[in-house]
N, C-alpha and C positions, 0 to 999 in steps of 0.2 A: 600464627607465629609460633606456635608449638611444633607445627608440621616441618617450616622450613628450617627450623633448628634443627628437628632430627633431621633432614635431608641433609644439611651439612655437618652433622656429626658434632655439633656444639651444645652446650648447657646454655641454660638462662642467665647462669653467675657471670658468663664471658660477655655478656651485653655491655654496653658502655654506654647508647644511647637511642633515643628513637627521632627521625626526623620525618617531616612533612609538610605541606603550602603551612606558610604562616597563618593563613585563612583558618585552617582546621587544627589549629596547635592546641586549642581549647577543649575542642569537641571531647565529649564521655569516654567514648572508643580509645580515644589516644590516648589522654591525660589516666584513663584506668589502665592501661596496658602498660603505661611507664611506672605508674604508684607499685604494680605488681611487683615489676620487673627492678625497681629500684631505680631508676636511671631518667635522667632529665629527657624533656622533648626539646628537640630545636627545630624551630620553626623559621622556613625560608620562603622569602618571596618568590612570587612568577618569575621575577625577571632573574634570580638565581638560577632557580631551577631550569629553565629555558636556555641556558649558558654551558651546562653539561652534557656531553655528547652522552646518549644510552644508546646501547647496543640492542634492545629490542624495543623499537618504538611502535606507537600506537598512535590513531586518528582522532580518536575522542577524547583523549587528556590535553593532545596540541590544540584542540578546537577551543579545551574550555580552559585551558589554561598557560597556553603557550609552549608547554613542554610535551615532548614526546611519550613522557612517565615520568607523573610525576614519584611514584614508586622508587624506581631505578635511580632519577636525578636523587632525591632525598635522600636514599640511602647512602651514593656516592660522594654528595655531600657531607654526609655526617662523618663519613669514615674519614674525611679530609679528600678527598678527589675533586675538588672544586677549589672555592678560592680560599678555605680554609688552610692551615698548615702548621694544626696542632696534633696531628697524627693520631686523632680519637677515632674509634671505631664507631658506626651507624648505621641505621636504616630507616627506610622509607616507606611512607605509603602512600594511599589516596582512597576517596572515595568511589564505590563502585556503584552502579544504578540507583545512586542517592538516598541508597537504604543503610549506610553505615560509615565508621571511619576506618578506611584501613591505616595499618602499622605492620612495622617491619622489626627485625632485631638484627644486629650485627657482631660477632666476636671482636674483641680488643686485641690487638696487636701492639705490640711497645712502638712506639712512634720511632721511627730513622730519617739518616738523612735522605732528602730524595724520596720520600714514601710514595708509593701509586696505591690510589682505591682500587680495589678486584669486586667485581659482583662475583660472590660465592654461588648464590641460587637465582638463575632468572628468576623476574618476577611472577608471581602465583597468584592466577587469579580466582576467586570465587564469585559467587554470584552478591556480596557482599561487601569485600575486600580488595585489594590488591596488595600484595607483601613483597619486599625485595629486599636482599640480606646481601651487606658489604663489609669489607676489611680494608686496614689500611695495612699495606705490605711495605717494609722497610729495602728499598734498591739497594743493594750494596754491588758497587761495580770492581769488575777483578776479581771476584771471588772464586769464580771457574779455574779449575786447575787446567792448563793448556791439553787439549786432546779430549778431553774429558765432557762430557753433557751432564748438568745435573738435571734430574728429574722435576717438576715443579713442585714447591710444598704445597699451594693451594688450590683450589680445584675453581673451575668457574670463568667468567669471562673477563678478561681485562681490560677495561674502558680505555678508550683514547685518551689523550692528555685534553686538559681544560683550551677552549678553544681549537680544535680540532672538528673538520665536520663528522656528522655522525654516521656510520659503516651502514648504510643504507644502499640494498641490493641495486643495482643499475637496473634501469627498464630492459626488456627482452624483446627484440624486434624479429630475429630473423631465425631460422631453421632449415637443412636441409630435407629436401623431399625427394624420395628414393622410391619409384612404382615400380621397379623390374622384378621376374621371377627371381629367387636370391639363391646363390648355388655358392658364396662366399664361404668361410672357411670359420666362420662362427659356430661353434659347437651348441647349439639350443637345447639340446637335451644334458649337458652339462650343469651340475648343479653342485651347491655346497659340501653334502654329505659324501661326495667322491674326495673332495680332498684329506677328508679325517679317515676313512674307510680302511679299516685293517691296519693301521698305525696309530700308537700312542702318541699323539702329539696335541698339545692345547689346541684345542678348537676356537679358531676365531671366524671359520670360514662358514659357520652355520649360525642362523641369526634366531636359535630356539634360546628363549630366555634361561640362565642356568639354575639349577638348584629347582627345578620344575619338573613334574607336578607338584605343588604342594602337598601336605600328609593329608588334608581333608579332601582333597579333589582324589586322590589316591584311593581312599576310601570309600570313597561313593561310589567311584568306579569298579573296584574290589566287590563290593555290595552286590551290585548289579548282577556278579558273575553266576549268582544263586538263580536266577531268570533266564538262561541261556536255552531252555528246551523250548521258550514261547517264541513265536516270530517276533522282530522288531517293531516295537509302537510306536508312530514317531512325534504323535500329537503333542504330550507334555511340553516335549522339548521346543517345536514349532510354534506352540503356543508363548513360551518363554524368551523367544527371541524375536517373535512379534511386540509382545510388552515392553521388551528392553529397547526397543526402536519406534513403540506408539505406532505402532503398523497393523494390519489385519493379517490374519492368518496365512491369507491366501495371495499375498504379497510374499511368504516367507518359502525357500527353497533350502531343505538340508541335505549337504552334500558331503561325499567322502573326500575332506579336503578342498579348498578352494581350486585344486589343480582338477578337480572332477569337472568343476564349475567350467573351466573352459573348455574342456572336452565338448561337454553338453551344447554349449554355445556355438562349437564350429560346427556339432551336428543336427543342431535342433532349427538352427534360424536359417532361412531364405536368403542368405548371404550373396551379393554381388561383388562387391570392391570393399574387403575389409581393408581398415590402416591400423599398426599397432606404431603409439609413439615411445622409441628408445632414447638411450639406453633405458630397460626394464627387463621385469623377468620375462625369460623366454620362451616360457609355456604356450602361452596365450597365442605367439605366431606360429610353435611347433605343432601343437593343435589344430589349426586354421590348414596350414598345410598337408599336415597328416591324410585328410578329407578332399586334397585336389584343390583348395584356393589358392591364388596369387595375392600375396600379401604386400601391400602397400608400406613403406615406412617412412615415418616422422623423425628425422635423425636430431635430437638437440642437442646444441654445440656447447663445449666449453666456455668458450668467450662469453657464454649468454647466461653461465651458472647453469646449465642444463635447466633450464626453466620455460614454460610451454607457453609457448606463443599461438593461440587457437587461430590464428588467420593462417598458420600453416596446415593445418588440414584443411585437405581437397574439400571443394563444397559438395560432389558427389559421394564421396566416402559414406556406405550404408551401416557400417560397425566400425567404431573407433573404440580401440583399447589404449589404458592409461593408467598407472598404479600412482597410488597416492595413501603416503608417503610413498615417492617411486624406488624401488629396489634396481640398481645399485648406488643410485645416484644419493639417496637420505634427503632429495628434494622435496618439501610440502608446498604444492602446488595450492594456488586461493581455489576456494571452490568456485568462486564467482568465474575465475578462467575459466574450469572443468565445465560447469554448467554452460558456459556461451558455447562450448560444441554441440549443444542439442539441435537437432533438425526434425520436422517433420519426415518421417520413413527412415531415420537411424537410429539405431540402438548404440549407447552411450554405455561404456562397459567399464568401470572405475575400479580398481583391484587396490582394496581397502586392507590388506593383510595384517600390515604394521599400523593401521589408525591409532591401535588400541594403546600403541606405544607411544603416542602424541598425548601429553597433558590436556585432560579437555576434550580430546577427539576435533579441537579445531581444524577446520575446513575439511570435515567430514560431510557428504552428501547422505550417509547412511539414514532413512527414515524421509527424505524428502519424498514429496508427491507429485511436486509441480514442474519438474524436468522431463519432458517428454522422450520417451526410449530408455530412459535410465537403468542401469545395470548396478547394483552394489556387490562385490564379491567380499565375503568376510571370512576370515582362518582364524581357528583359536589353538592352531598348533604351536605359534610363536610365543605369547606370552603365556601360555598354560604348561609348554613343554608335551603336546599331545602328537608332535609329528608321527611317532609310531600308529597312535591309533586314528588318523587321518577323521576329521569332522570340521566341516566349516558350512557357509549358507550361503543362499544368494538372497537379496532383497531388490525385487523387479514389479513390475506392473504384472496385475491376474493373468493376462494373456501369457505374457513372457515365462512367468512360473510355470504355467500349463504345459507349453511348449517343451521346455526344459524338462520338467518332470514327465512328460513321454518318453523320453529319450533314455531315462534312466532304467536300468534292471529294476527288478522287484525287489522290494529289502536292502536298496544300495546303503542304507548307515546302518550299524552294527547296534545292539544294543546299551554295551558300556558307551560307545561315543556319544548316543544319544544321552544319556544320565549325566555324561562329562558338558555336554550341551546346556542341558538345563540347569547344572550345577553352576554353570561356569556365568549364568544371566542372573544370578541372584544379585541382591544390592551388598551384599559383601562381598562377593566374587568382585563386583564391580569397582568398589572401594580400593579393596589389594590391587587393583587392575590401574588402575589410578596413582596410587601411590608406587607401585613400580613402575608406573612411566616417568614420573617426577624424578624418583630414583636413577631410571637411565637417561635422564637428561643431565643431572648432575654428574655421573661416570662417564659419559661423551661431552661434556666442557674438559673435565681433565683428560681426556685421551687426545681432544684436539690440541690443547693448552701443551701437551707434550708433543705430540705432532708439530707444532710450529718452531718448535725449537733446533727442527732439521730442515738446514738450507736447500737439500736436496728435494723436500718433501712438499708435495703442494696438494692440499683438502679441498672438496667443493664445501664452496661457502654454506652456510644456513642449514648444514645438516638437523634434521629431525627425527631418523628413525633410531633404530638401534643397533646401528652400522654405520660407517664412514667410508667414504669413496675417497681414496689418494693418488695421487700420480705422482711415480719416479721414474726417470727414465732406466729401462732396464728392469722394468718392477718384476719381468718372469726371473731374472736372473735371481733378485731379491728375495722372492717368492723361495725359491730353491734353497737358496742360504739360510733363512728362516725355519725352512722344515727341518736342517743341518743341526739346528738351534731349537727345535722341539717345538715348532709353533707353525698353525697350519693355517693360512690366509687364503683367500678366496681371489683366484684370479681374475681380470678383468676381460682380457679378451673374448672370451666367450657372450660376450652383450655387445649386439650390433652398435657402433655407434663408440664404442672403444677401442682400444689396441694392447699389446704385451705389455704397456707402461703404466695401465691400471692394477691395483688391487682394492678389495673391501675388507675392511675389518670390521670385525661385529664389535659392540662395547658391551665390555665386561667390568669387573669389579674392581676395584683402586689398586691391587695386590697385583692382580694379574695384568692390569693393564703395566704397569709400572716393569714390571718384568718383560712384558712385551718390548716397549721402548729401550729397554734395555739391549733386548737381542736385535730390535732394528738397527741400533748404534753401531754393534758387533757386522751385522749383513752387511752395512752400507760400508764400514772400515773395511770389509774383507774383501771387496771389491774395488777398491783403490782408489 
């Protein structure tokens, strides 16, 4: 509960009530938390909870209680988002793994006519509990001045009205398959850093987390400089990565960033028919084409939410590359859907460069040894701000690791990069990364809420990465106007499957996001 409150920037004094399933309202975990906070416990029947649409449904509580999230439904009800009309704020929880009672808190907002419940922090799961935080936000019609868009005063997901259907993504069934040699206009070598190079712009084009590396990591890297006279020794870093993913060291290969791994895969593996699932990071296809491969494309479609249909990948593809969460769509594909792509004789490459920005790294395949031909790529440059140091790693079957290692030059990863890799595998570092992932989720929700205020803007639903993809008619011109206003956005037309009407925006802190939303408003008005 404390962590959830901190993510929302709230204090215990602002909590008004706790909510949960009535059958759990007397459990010690719930009553103890309520006593500490000095608030009442509100118990709701399974029927009450089931009637509340929740933005992050889960199958397990649905089967057990009839609601797709006890925590979210209880928080929204306690905050006045369901059958209640007293405007009190509250929060909900549910038992997790049968080992404890989940609790959650919510900040009180003065009740108002037509108030609505807002989920401030999406439900946060641990092994023992699930927490959600909601507030009651008064709706004040017609308070906006003509021609002025007011930025949202809260962050988070605004739940649907009582009785409305839950917002569950529709099933995806189709994707376009394009298997010819590509000579199109997509610039596969264009990356976000080109948007900000040599110009003083606020950077929304590069997905490296701001204010990184942290001081403790800078110090570790600086200390390593005293050992530069010796050749790099990767054993300690390799062992640390292996331990972090509960794998033997012979399943780990350290690389000079994830980008080097794509080059190694293209050069070292006997590939006949490679396929890349787009839109996604373009370097894998560029590396394959550089060595003479004809690359097939599976183009996921906007109307399907850019979600993977495993059946769209041709059976005879012997190398399949997909990102998860995918850059630039920010879509997090189910691990089961990706694992379904595995075949005997096929190498399945999953780019998980942004997976550590997903709370709990859910849907990750890192550490899996039961998926044949699986190759998982990880990067430490995004979360830890090490793009200039170049450090990443490969997780794969020992035979694949050996083949890739054979294509590397001697000592491919520098001593400072190896020290950084080892440091980032520590328990303290992993806890910091997890906290950052939750913070990103909160800030992403704020960005999406602000973008939803624009009729001209359409965002990809279910974004899970540290960036969002948005569509605006004439986005290329909007991007140029944003540059004149001091903001760099990532162009979308270099990604196969997208065109000039797409932009990718990095998730930043609240102040930066608010300034960007104001600039976007100006840029759209400038276009008439």
